N, CA, C and O atoms as a GROMACS GRO file, in nm:
protein
  564
    1MET      N    1  13.316  16.646   9.010
    1MET     CA    2  13.208  16.549   9.016
    1MET      C    3  13.226  16.464   9.143
    1MET      O    4  13.316  16.382   9.150
    2ASN      N    5  13.140  16.484   9.242
    2ASN     CA    6  13.146  16.406   9.364
    2ASN      C    7  13.049  16.289   9.365
    2ASN      O    8  13.045  16.212   9.461
    3VAL      N    9  12.971  16.274   9.259
    3VAL     CA   10  12.874  16.165   9.250
    3VAL      C   11  12.882  16.103   9.111
    3VAL      O   12  12.891  16.173   9.010
    4LEU      N   13  12.879  15.970   9.108
    4LEU     CA   14  12.873  15.894   8.984
    4LEU      C   15  12.743  15.815   8.988
    4LEU      O   16  12.716  15.745   9.086
    5ARG      N   17  12.663  15.826   8.884
    5ARG     CA   18  12.538  15.750   8.875
    5ARG      C   19  12.540  15.668   8.747
    5ARG      O   20  12.571  15.718   8.639
    6LEU      N   21  12.507  15.540   8.763
    6LEU     CA   22  12.501  15.450   8.649
    6LEU      C   23  12.371  15.370   8.655
    6LEU      O   24  12.317  15.344   8.762
    7SER      N   25  12.323  15.332   8.539
    7SER     CA   26  12.209  15.244   8.528
    7SER      C   27  12.248  15.139   8.425
    7SER      O   28  12.274  15.172   8.309
    8ILE      N   29  12.252  15.013   8.468
    8ILE     CA   30  12.295  14.907   8.376
    8ILE      C   31  12.188  14.798   8.369
    8ILE      O   32  12.118  14.772   8.467
    9PRO      N   33  12.176  14.734   8.253
    9PRO     CA   34  12.085  14.619   8.243
    9PRO      C   35  12.135  14.506   8.333
    9PRO      O   36  12.255  14.497   8.359
   10PRO      N   37  12.046  14.421   8.381
   10PRO     CA   38  12.087  14.311   8.469
   10PRO      C   39  12.149  14.194   8.391
   10PRO      O   40  12.100  14.081   8.395
   11LEU      N   41  12.257  14.225   8.322
   11LEU     CA   42  12.328  14.126   8.242
   11LEU      C   43  12.476  14.128   8.281
   11LEU      O   44  12.533  14.236   8.296
   12PRO      N   45  12.538  14.011   8.297
   12PRO     CA   46  12.677  14.006   8.344
   12PRO      C   47  12.775  14.090   8.262
   12PRO      O   48  12.869  14.146   8.320
   13ARG      N   49  12.756  14.102   8.133
   13ARG     CA   50  12.853  14.176   8.051
   13ARG      C   51  12.860  14.324   8.085
   13ARG      O   52  12.956  14.390   8.047
   14PHE      N   53  12.759  14.379   8.155
   14PHE     CA   54  12.760  14.521   8.189
   14PHE      C   55  12.828  14.549   8.324
   14PHE      O   56  12.853  14.665   8.357
   15ALA      N   57  12.857  14.444   8.401
   15ALA     CA   58  12.924  14.464   8.530
   15ALA      C   59  13.062  14.526   8.510
   15ALA      O   60  13.104  14.609   8.590
   16SER      N   61  13.133  14.487   8.404
   16SER     CA   62  13.266  14.543   8.381
   16SER      C   63  13.258  14.692   8.349
   16SER      O   64  13.350  14.767   8.383
   17THR      N   65  13.151  14.737   8.286
   17THR     CA   66  13.132  14.879   8.260
   17THR      C   67  13.122  14.956   8.391
   17THR      O   68  13.183  15.062   8.405
   18ALA      N   69  13.047  14.903   8.486
   18ALA     CA   70  13.032  14.967   8.616
   18ALA      C   71  13.164  14.968   8.692
   18ALA      O   72  13.200  15.069   8.752
   19ARG      N   73  13.237  14.857   8.690
   19ARG     CA   74  13.366  14.851   8.760
   19ARG      C   75  13.464  14.952   8.699
   19ARG      O   76  13.538  15.018   8.772
   20SER      N   77  13.465  14.962   8.567
   20SER     CA   78  13.555  15.056   8.500
   20SER      C   79  13.518  15.201   8.532
   20SER      O   80  13.605  15.284   8.557
   21ALA      N   81  13.389  15.232   8.532
   21ALA     CA   82  13.345  15.368   8.565
   21ALA      C   83  13.384  15.402   8.708
   21ALA      O   84  13.426  15.514   8.737
   22PHE      N   85  13.368  15.305   8.800
   22PHE     CA   86  13.409  15.330   8.938
   22PHE      C   87  13.559  15.353   8.946
   22PHE      O   88  13.604  15.443   9.016
   23SER      N   89  13.636  15.274   8.874
   23SER     CA   90  13.780  15.289   8.875
   23SER      C   91  13.822  15.429   8.831
   23SER      O   92  13.911  15.489   8.890
   24ASN      N   93  13.757  15.480   8.728
   24ASN     CA   94  13.786  15.616   8.682
   24ASN      C   95  13.749  15.718   8.789
   24ASN      O   96  13.823  15.813   8.812
   25PHE      N   97  13.635  15.699   8.853
   25PHE     CA   98  13.590  15.787   8.960
   25PHE      C   99  13.691  15.784   9.075
   25PHE      O  100  13.726  15.888   9.130
   26ALA      N  101  13.736  15.665   9.111
   26ALA     CA  102  13.833  15.649   9.221
   26ALA      C  103  13.963  15.722   9.189
   26ALA      O  104  14.021  15.788   9.276
   27GLY      N  105  14.009  15.713   9.065
   27GLY     CA  106  14.130  15.783   9.025
   27GLY      C  107  14.113  15.934   9.030
   27GLY      O  108  14.201  16.006   9.075
   28LEU      N  109  13.999  15.981   8.983
   28LEU     CA  110  13.969  16.124   8.984
   28LEU      C  111  13.969  16.179   9.127
   28LEU      O  112  14.011  16.293   9.150
   29HIS      N  113  13.922  16.098   9.222
   29HIS     CA  114  13.913  16.142   9.362
   29HIS      C  115  14.030  16.092   9.448
   29HIS      O  116  14.026  16.099   9.570
   30ARG      N  117  14.133  16.043   9.381
   30ARG     CA  118  14.257  16.004   9.446
   30ARG      C  119  14.235  15.904   9.561
   30ARG      O  120  14.294  15.917   9.669
   31LEU      N  121  14.150  15.808   9.536
   31LEU     CA  122  14.126  15.702   9.633
   31LEU      C  123  14.249  15.612   9.637
   31LEU      O  124  14.301  15.574   9.532
   32ALA      N  125  14.295  15.577   9.755
   32ALA     CA  126  14.412  15.489   9.768
   32ALA      C  127  14.387  15.359   9.693
   32ALA      O  128  14.276  15.307   9.693
   33SER      N  129  14.490  15.307   9.630
   33SER     CA  130  14.476  15.190   9.544
   33SER      C  131  14.415  15.070   9.618
   33SER      O  132  14.331  15.000   9.561
   34ARG      N  133  14.456  15.046   9.742
   34ARG     CA  134  14.400  14.932   9.816
   34ARG      C  135  14.251  14.949   9.837
   34ARG      O  136  14.175  14.854   9.823
   35ASP      N  137  14.208  15.071   9.870
   35ASP     CA  138  14.066  15.097   9.889
   35ASP      C  139  13.989  15.080   9.759
   35ASP      O  140  13.882  15.020   9.757
   36ALA      N  141  14.043  15.133   9.650
   36ALA     CA  142  13.978  15.121   9.520
   36ALA      C  143  13.967  14.974   9.478
   36ALA      O  144  13.861  14.932   9.430
   37GLU      N  145  14.072  14.898   9.494
   37GLU     CA  146  14.070  14.757   9.456
   37GLU      C  147  13.965  14.680   9.535
   37GLU      O  148  13.891  14.600   9.479
   38ASN      N  149  13.959  14.704   9.666
   38ASN     CA  150  13.860  14.637   9.749
   38ASN      C  151  13.718  14.675   9.709
   38ASN      O  152  13.629  14.590   9.703
   39LEU      N  153  13.697  14.804   9.681
   39LEU     CA  154  13.563  14.847   9.641
   39LEU      C  155  13.524  14.794   9.504
   39LEU      O  156  13.407  14.760   9.482
   40VAL      N  157  13.618  14.786   9.411
   40VAL     CA  158  13.588  14.727   9.280
   40VAL      C  159  13.537  14.584   9.299
   40VAL      O  160  13.439  14.543   9.236
   41PHE      N  161  13.603  14.509   9.384
   41PHE     CA  162  13.564  14.371   9.411
   41PHE      C  163  13.426  14.365   9.476
   41PHE      O  164  13.342  14.285   9.435
   42ALA      N  165  13.402  14.449   9.577
   42ALA     CA  166  13.273  14.450   9.648
   42ALA      C  167  13.160  14.493   9.555
   42ALA      O  168  13.051  14.435   9.559
   43ILE      N  169  13.184  14.593   9.473
   43ILE     CA  170  13.083  14.639   9.377
   43ILE      C  171  13.048  14.526   9.280
   43ILE      O  172  12.931  14.505   9.248
   44GLY      N  173  13.150  14.456   9.233
   44GLY     CA  174  13.126  14.342   9.144
   44GLY      C  175  13.037  14.237   9.207
   44GLY      O  176  12.949  14.182   9.142
   45GLU      N  177  13.060  14.209   9.335
   45GLU     CA  178  12.977  14.111   9.406
   45GLU      C  179  12.834  14.161   9.423
   45GLU      O  180  12.739  14.084   9.405
   46ALA      N  181  12.818  14.288   9.456
   46ALA     CA  182  12.683  14.345   9.473
   46ALA      C  183  12.606  14.340   9.340
   46ALA      O  184  12.488  14.306   9.338
   47ILE      N  185  12.674  14.373   9.231
   47ILE     CA  186  12.609  14.368   9.099
   47ILE      C  187  12.576  14.223   9.062
   47ILE      O  188  12.468  14.195   9.011
   48ALA      N  189  12.669  14.132   9.087
   48ALA     CA  190  12.645  13.990   9.057
   48ALA      C  191  12.524  13.938   9.134
   48ALA      O  192  12.442  13.864   9.080
   49ASN      N  193  12.512  13.976   9.262
   49ASN     CA  194  12.396  13.935   9.341
   49ASN      C  195  12.267  13.989   9.281
   49ASN      O  196  12.167  13.917   9.271
   50ALA      N  197  12.268  14.116   9.240
   50ALA     CA  198  12.148  14.176   9.180
   50ALA      C  199  12.111  14.104   9.050
   50ALA      O  200  11.994  14.076   9.025
   51ILE      N  201  12.210  14.075   8.968
   51ILE     CA  202  12.184  14.006   8.842
   51ILE      C  203  12.127  13.867   8.867
   51ILE      O  204  12.030  13.826   8.803
   52GLN      N  205  12.188  13.795   8.961
   52GLN     CA  206  12.150  13.656   8.984
   52GLN      C  207  12.020  13.641   9.062
   52GLN      O  208  11.942  13.551   9.033
   53HIS      N  209  11.995  13.728   9.160
   53HIS     CA  210  11.885  13.705   9.252
   53HIS      C  211  11.765  13.797   9.239
   53HIS      O  212  11.659  13.765   9.292
   54ALA      N  213  11.777  13.910   9.170
   54ALA     CA  214  11.665  14.005   9.165
   54ALA      C  215  11.546  13.954   9.084
   54ALA      O  216  11.431  13.990   9.111
   55GLU      N  217  11.575  13.869   8.987
   55GLU     CA  218  11.470  13.812   8.902
   55GLU      C  219  11.384  13.920   8.836
   55GLU      O  220  11.261  13.913   8.839
   56THR      N  221  11.450  14.018   8.778
   56THR     CA  222  11.381  14.124   8.706
   56THR      C  223  11.464  14.166   8.586
   56THR      O  224  11.585  14.143   8.580
   57ARG      N  225  11.397  14.227   8.491
   57ARG     CA  226  11.467  14.281   8.374
   57ARG      C  227  11.492  14.430   8.389
   57ARG      O  228  11.549  14.494   8.300
   58GLU      N  229  11.449  14.487   8.502
   58GLU     CA  230  11.470  14.629   8.526
   58GLU      C  231  11.616  14.657   8.556
   58GLU      O  232  11.689  14.571   8.607
   59SER      N  233  11.658  14.777   8.525
   59SER     CA  234  11.798  14.816   8.541
   59SER      C  235  11.844  14.812   8.686
   59SER      O  236  11.765  14.826   8.779
   60ILE      N  237  11.973  14.791   8.701
   60ILE     CA  238  12.041  14.800   8.830
   60ILE      C  239  12.097  14.942   8.838
   60ILE      O  240  12.165  14.987   8.746
   61GLU      N  241  12.070  15.010   8.947
   61GLU     CA  242  12.117  15.147   8.965
   61GLU      C  243  12.239  15.145   9.058
   61GLU      O  244  12.238  15.079   9.162
   62ILE      N  245  12.342  15.217   9.019
   62ILE     CA  246  12.464  15.226   9.099
   62ILE      C  247  12.493  15.374   9.122
   62ILE      O  248  12.496  15.453   9.027
   63GLN      N  249  12.514  15.409   9.246
   63GLN     CA  250  12.552  15.547   9.279
   63GLN      C  251  12.675  15.542   9.367
   63GLN      O  252  12.678  15.470   9.466
   64VAL      N  253  12.775  15.620   9.330
   64VAL     CA  254  12.899  15.631   9.406
   64VAL      C  255  12.913  15.776   9.446
   64VAL      O  256  12.897  15.866   9.364
   65SER      N  257  12.944  15.800   9.574
   65SER     CA  258  12.960  15.939   9.618
   65SER      C  259  13.070  15.949   9.723
   65SER      O  260  13.103  15.853   9.792
   66ILE      N  261  13.124  16.067   9.732
   66ILE     CA  262  13.218  16.100   9.838
   66ILE      C  263  13.136  16.167   9.947
   66ILE      O  264  13.076  16.272   9.924
   67GLU      N  265  13.133  16.107  10.064
   67GLU     CA  266  13.056  16.159  10.176
   67GLU      C  267  13.150  16.175  10.294
   67GLU      O  268  13.178  16.080  10.367
   68GLY      N  269  13.198  16.297  10.313
   68GLY     CA  270  13.295  16.322  10.419
   68GLY      C  271  13.423  16.248  10.389
   68GLY      O  272  13.484  16.268  10.284
   69ASP      N  273  13.465  16.162  10.481
   69ASP     CA  274  13.590  16.086  10.462
   69ASP      C  275  13.564  15.946  10.407
   69ASP      O  276  13.651  15.860  10.416
   70ALA      N  277  13.447  15.924  10.350
   70ALA     CA  278  13.413  15.790  10.300
   70ALA      C  279  13.372  15.795  10.153
   70ALA      O  280  13.320  15.895  10.103
   71VAL      N  281  13.396  15.684  10.086
   71VAL     CA  282  13.341  15.660   9.953
   71VAL      C  283  13.224  15.564   9.975
   71VAL      O  284  13.242  15.455  10.029
   72VAL      N  285  13.105  15.607   9.933
   72VAL     CA  286  12.983  15.530   9.958
   72VAL      C  287  12.926  15.485   9.824
   72VAL      O  288  12.912  15.564   9.730
   73VAL      N  289  12.893  15.357   9.816
   73VAL     CA  290  12.837  15.298   9.695
   73VAL      C  291  12.702  15.238   9.728
   73VAL      O  292  12.688  15.165   9.827
   74ARG      N  293  12.602  15.269   9.645
   74ARG     CA  294  12.470  15.208   9.661
   74ARG      C  295  12.437  15.134   9.533
   74ARG      O  296  12.438  15.192   9.424
   75VAL      N  297  12.407  15.007   9.547
   75VAL     CA  298  12.366  14.923   9.434
   75VAL      C  299  12.221  14.883   9.460
   75VAL      O  300  12.192  14.815   9.558
   76SER      N  301  12.132  14.927   9.372
   76SER     CA  302  11.988  14.906   9.393
   76SER      C  303  11.928  14.828   9.278
   76SER      O  304  11.962  14.847   9.162
   77ASP      N  305  11.836  14.739   9.313
   77ASP     CA  306  11.756  14.671   9.212
   77ASP      C  307  11.610  14.679   9.253
   77ASP      O  308  11.578  14.702   9.370
   78ARG      N  309  11.524  14.660   9.157
   78ARG     CA  310  11.380  14.662   9.183
   78ARG      C  311  11.324  14.521   9.163
   78ARG      O  312  11.218  14.502   9.104
   79GLY      N  313  11.398  14.425   9.213
   79GLY     CA  314  11.362  14.285   9.195
   79GLY      C  315  11.277  14.230   9.307
   79GLY      O  316  11.203  14.302   9.373
   80CYS      N  317  11.290  14.099   9.327
   80CYS     CA  318  11.202  14.029   9.420
   80CYS      C  319  11.238  14.050   9.566
   80CYS      O  320  11.157  14.021   9.654
   81GLY      N  321  11.358  14.100   9.596
   81GLY     CA  322  11.398  14.116   9.736
   81GLY      C  323  11.408  13.981   9.805
   81GLY      O  324  11.397  13.876   9.740
   82PHE      N  325  11.429  13.983   9.935
   82PHE     CA  326  11.431  13.858  10.011
   82PHE      C  327  11.388  13.886  10.153
   82PHE      O  328  11.381  14.001  10.196
   83ALA      N  329  11.358  13.781  10.227
   83ALA     CA  330  11.295  13.793  10.358
   83ALA      C  331  11.377  13.872  10.459
   83ALA      O  332  11.324  13.960  10.527
   84ALA      N  333  11.506  13.842  10.470
   84ALA     CA  334  11.587  13.910  10.571
   84ALA      C  335  11.731  13.916  10.526
   84ALA      O  336  11.785  13.818  10.476
   85PRO      N  337  11.795  14.032  10.542
   85PRO     CA  338  11.937  14.041  10.509
   85PRO      C  339  12.019  13.962  10.609
   85PRO      O  340  11.972  13.935  10.720
   86PRO      N  341  12.139  13.924  10.571
   86PRO     CA  342  12.223  13.850  10.665
   86PRO      C  343  12.250  13.933  10.790
   86PRO      O  344  12.263  14.055  10.783
   87ASP      N  345  12.258  13.865  10.902
   87ASP     CA  346  12.281  13.933  11.029
   87ASP      C  347  12.422  13.900  11.079
   87ASP      O  348  12.459  13.783  11.088
   88GLY      N  349  12.498  14.001  11.111
   88GLY     CA  350  12.633  13.979  11.162
   88GLY      C  351  12.731  13.937  11.054
   88GLY      O  352  12.704  13.950  10.935
   89ARG      N  353  12.844  13.887  11.098
   89ARG     CA  354  12.950  13.845  11.008
   89ARG      C  355  12.910  13.716  10.937
   89ARG      O  356  12.874  13.618  11.001
   90VAL      N  357  12.916  13.718  10.803
   90VAL     CA  358  12.880  13.601  10.723
   90VAL      C  359  13.005  13.517  10.699
   90VAL      O  360  13.108  13.569  10.655
   91ALA      N  361  12.996  13.390  10.728
   91ALA     CA  362  13.109  13.298  10.707
   91ALA      C  363  13.126  13.270  10.558
   91ALA      O  364  13.029  13.262  10.483
   92LEU      N  365  13.251  13.255  10.518
   92LEU     CA  366  13.278  13.213  10.380
   92LEU      C  367  13.237  13.068  10.365
   92LEU      O  368  13.263  12.987  10.454
   93PRO      N  369  13.172  13.033  10.254
   93PRO     CA  370  13.134  12.893  10.234
   93PRO      C  371  13.256  12.808  10.202
   93PRO      O  372  13.366  12.859  10.185
   94SER      N  373  13.235  12.681  10.194
   94SER     CA  374  13.340  12.586  10.156
   94SER      C  375  13.402  12.628  10.023
   94SER      O  376  13.335  12.686   9.938
   95VAL      N  377  13.529  12.598  10.006
   95VAL     CA  378  13.595  12.630   9.879
   95VAL      C  379  13.531  12.555   9.763
   95VAL      O  380  13.551  12.592   9.647
   96TYR      N  381  13.455  12.451   9.792
   96TYR     CA  382  13.389  12.372   9.688
   96TYR      C  383  13.249  12.422   9.656
   96TYR      O  384  13.187  12.375   9.561
   97ALA      N  385  13.198  12.516   9.734
   97ALA     CA  386  13.063  12.569   9.711
   97ALA      C  387  13.060  12.652   9.583
   97ALA      O  388  13.157  12.721   9.550
   98GLU      N  389  12.951  12.645   9.513
   98GLU     CA  390  12.935  12.720   9.388
   98GLU      C  391  12.871  12.855   9.408
   98GLU      O  392  12.869  12.936   9.315
   99GLU      N  393  12.818  12.883   9.526
   99GLU     CA  394  12.754  13.011   9.552
   99GLU      C  395  12.760  13.043   9.701
   99GLU      O  396  12.811  12.963   9.780
  100GLY      N  397  12.709  13.159   9.738
  100GLY     CA  398  12.703  13.195   9.880
  100GLY      C  399  12.821  13.278   9.929
  100GLY      O  400  12.837  13.294  10.050
  101ARG      N  401  12.902  13.330   9.838
  101ARG     CA  402  13.020  13.408   9.880
  101ARG      C  403  12.995  13.559   9.882
  101ARG      O  404  13.071  13.632   9.946
  102GLY      N  405  12.890  13.607   9.816
  102GLY     CA  406  12.869  13.749   9.793
  102GLY      C  407  12.877  13.836   9.918
  102GLY      O  408  12.959  13.927   9.924
  103PHE      N  409  12.792  13.810  10.016
  103PHE     CA  410  12.790  13.894  10.136
  103PHE      C  411  12.919  13.881  10.216
  103PHE      O  412  12.969  13.980  10.270
  104ALA      N  413  12.973  13.761  10.223
  104ALA     CA  414  13.099  13.741  10.297
  104ALA      C  415  13.212  13.822  10.233
  104ALA      O  416  13.291  13.884  10.303
  105ILE      N  417  13.218  13.821  10.102
  105ILE     CA  418  13.322  13.897  10.032
  105ILE      C  419  13.300  14.046  10.050
  105ILE      O  420  13.394  14.121  10.077
  106MET      N  421  13.175  14.090  10.034
  106MET     CA  422  13.147  14.233  10.050
  106MET      C  423  13.185  14.281  10.190
  106MET      O  424  13.241  14.390  10.204
  107GLN      N  425  13.156  14.202  10.292
  107GLN     CA  426  13.192  14.240  10.429
  107GLN      C  427  13.343  14.253  10.445
  107GLN      O  428  13.389  14.344  10.513
  108ARG      N  429  13.418  14.165  10.384
  108ARG     CA  430  13.563  14.166  10.401
  108ARG      C  431  13.634  14.273  10.317
  108ARG      O  432  13.749  14.308  10.345
  109CYS      N  433  13.565  14.325  10.218
  109CYS     CA  434  13.626  14.426  10.129
  109CYS      C  435  13.584  14.569  10.163
  109CYS      O  436  13.627  14.663  10.097
  110THR      N  437  13.500  14.585  10.264
  110THR     CA  438  13.447  14.718  10.294
  110THR      C  439  13.466  14.751  10.442
  110THR      O  440  13.490  14.663  10.525
  111ASP      N  441  13.454  14.880  10.473
  111ASP     CA  442  13.454  14.923  10.612
  111ASP      C  443  13.313  14.923  10.668
  111ASP      O  444  13.293  14.912  10.789
  112PHE      N  445  13.213  14.936  10.579
  112PHE     CA  446  13.074  14.929  10.624
  112PHE      C  447  12.988  14.872  10.512
  112PHE      O  448  13.017  14.890  10.394
  113LEU      N  449  12.881  14.803  10.554
  113LEU     CA  450  12.791  14.736  10.461
  113LEU      C  451  12.653  14.734  10.524
  113LEU      O  452  12.636  14.697  10.640
  114ASP      N  453  12.554  14.775  10.446
  114ASP     CA  454  12.415  14.771  10.492
  114ASP      C  455  12.330  14.714  10.379
  114ASP      O  456  12.349  14.748  10.263
  115VAL      N  457  12.238  14.626  10.415
  115VAL     CA  458  12.148  14.566  10.318
  115VAL      C  459  12.006  14.600  10.357
  115VAL      O  460  11.961  14.568  10.467
  116SER      N  461  11.936  14.664  10.266
  116SER     CA  462  11.795  14.696  10.287
  116SER      C  463  11.716  14.623  10.180
  116SER      O  464  11.735  14.645  10.061
  117THR      N  465  11.626  14.536  10.223
  117THR     CA  466  11.551  14.457  10.127
  117THR      C  467  11.409  14.437  10.176
  117THR      O  468  11.381  14.439  10.296
  118ASN      N  469  11.321  14.418  10.081
  118ASN     CA  470  11.182  14.396  10.112
  118ASN      C  471  11.125  14.306  10.003
  118ASN      O  472  11.132  14.341   9.886
  119PRO      N  473  11.068  14.190  10.039
  119PRO     CA  474  11.015  14.101   9.936
  119PRO      C  475  10.921  14.175   9.842
  119PRO      O  476  10.828  14.243   9.884
  120GLY      N  477  10.947  14.159   9.714
  120GLY     CA  478  10.866  14.220   9.611
  120GLY      C  479  10.902  14.364   9.577
  120GLY      O  480  10.848  14.420   9.482
  121CYS      N  481  10.993  14.425   9.653
  121CYS     CA  482  11.026  14.566   9.632
  121CYS      C  483  11.172  14.591   9.597
  121CYS      O  484  11.209  14.705   9.568
  122GLY      N  485  11.253  14.490   9.598
  122GLY     CA  486  11.393  14.509   9.561
  122GLY      C  487  11.488  14.517   9.679
  122GLY      O  488  11.449  14.499   9.794
  123THR      N  489  11.613  14.544   9.646
  123THR     CA  490  11.721  14.544   9.745
  123THR      C  491  11.813  14.662   9.718
  123THR      O  492  11.841  14.696   9.603
  124VAL      N  493  11.861  14.723   9.826
  124VAL     CA  494  11.962  14.828   9.817
  124VAL      C  495  12.079  14.784   9.904
  124VAL      O  496  12.063  14.761  10.024
  125ILE      N  497  12.195  14.772   9.843
  125ILE     CA  498  12.317  14.740   9.917
  125ILE      C  499  12.398  14.869   9.923
  125ILE      O  500  12.433  14.926   9.820
  126THR      N  501  12.428  14.914  10.044
  126THR     CA  502  12.511  15.031  10.065
  126THR      C  503  12.642  14.983  10.125
  126THR      O  504  12.642  14.916  10.228
  127LEU      N  505  12.750  15.017  10.061
  127LEU     CA  506  12.881  14.972  10.108
  127LEU      C  507  12.982  15.082  10.087
  127LEU      O  508  12.958  15.175  10.009
  128GLY      N  509  13.094  15.073  10.154
  128GLY     CA  510  13.196  15.174  10.133
  128GLY      C  511  13.320  15.153  10.216
  128GLY      O  512  13.332  15.060  10.296
  129ARG      N  513  13.410  15.244  10.194
  129ARG     CA  514  13.538  15.246  10.268
  129ARG      C  515  13.570  15.389  10.305
  129ARG      O  516  13.535  15.484  10.235
  130TYR      N  517  13.639  15.401  10.418
  130TYR     CA  518  13.689  15.532  10.458
  130TYR      C  519  13.817  15.560  10.382
  130TYR      O  520  13.897  15.470  10.357
  131ARG      N  521  13.835  15.685  10.346
  131ARG     CA  522  13.955  15.724  10.271
  131ARG      C  523  14.074  15.723  10.366
  131ARG      O  524  14.066  15.775  10.478
  132ARG      N  525  14.182  15.665  10.321
  132ARG     CA  526  14.303  15.656  10.401
  132ARG      C  527  14.410  15.747  10.343
  132ARG      O  528  14.431  15.750  10.221
  133ALA      N  529  14.476  15.819  10.428
  133ALA     CA  530  14.582  15.910  10.383
  133ALA      C  531  14.714  15.834  10.372
  133ALA      O  532  14.738  15.735  10.442
  134GLY      N  533  14.798  15.883  10.284
  134GLY     CA  534  14.935  15.834  10.277
  134GLY      C  535  14.955  15.705  10.201
  134GLY      O  536  15.063  15.647  10.208
  135GLN      N  537  14.853  15.657  10.128
  135GLN     CA  538  14.870  15.535  10.050
  135GLN      C  539  14.887  15.572   9.904
  135GLN      O  540  14.842  15.677   9.858
  136GLU      N  541  14.953  15.484   9.831
  136GLU     CA  542  14.973  15.504   9.688
  136GLU      C  543  14.837  15.509   9.617
  136GLU      O  544  14.746  15.432   9.650
  137VAL      N  545  14.824  15.597   9.522
  137VAL     CA  546  14.702  15.610   9.445
  137VAL      C  547  14.730  15.568   9.302
  137VAL      O  548  14.826  15.615   9.242
  138LYS      N  549  14.645  15.480   9.248
  138LYS     CA  550  14.660  15.441   9.109
  138LYS      C  551  14.524  15.399   9.054
  138LYS      O  552  14.431  15.372   9.129
  139ARG      N  553  14.516  15.393   8.924
  139ARG     CA  554  14.392  15.350   8.858
  139ARG      C  555  14.381  15.199   8.869
  139ARG      O  556  14.481  15.128   8.852
  140VAL      N  557  14.261  15.150   8.897
  140VAL     CA  558  14.236  15.007   8.909
  140VAL      C  559  14.159  14.962   8.785
  140VAL      O  560  14.064  15.029   8.744
  141SER      N  561  14.198  14.851   8.726
  141SER     CA  562  14.126  14.802   8.608
  141SER      C  563  14.027  14.696   8.644
  141SER      O  564  13.958  14.644   8.557
   0.00000   0.00000   0.00000
């Protein structure tokens, strides 16, 4: 299985299901533990953003695939979208801020990140990491 597809309701309690399914996929494909841990964190942020900002009851779609030497994750929603994705490196907000960390965290946990959004049509976040040889492989919870 080189592709994992999930569809989850936009409710926080289902994010752990997606993270766990990814963890199993990562173990099956012998993804290095550091890469898997970073992607679990980035996927969680992408799902949290979709839950918080999409403003829809439609499912969030998650697709994970092995594409050459990379693990690619797409998190899609059919929500309200937004005017423009962040451009360039996003600064981390103040430690006292209650929001605004999502894109900054995703950028720091991935080798590549792309945001495609259109007001009224939803958002697709594509993120991933290149597979690294010679690192310890383990299941991430």
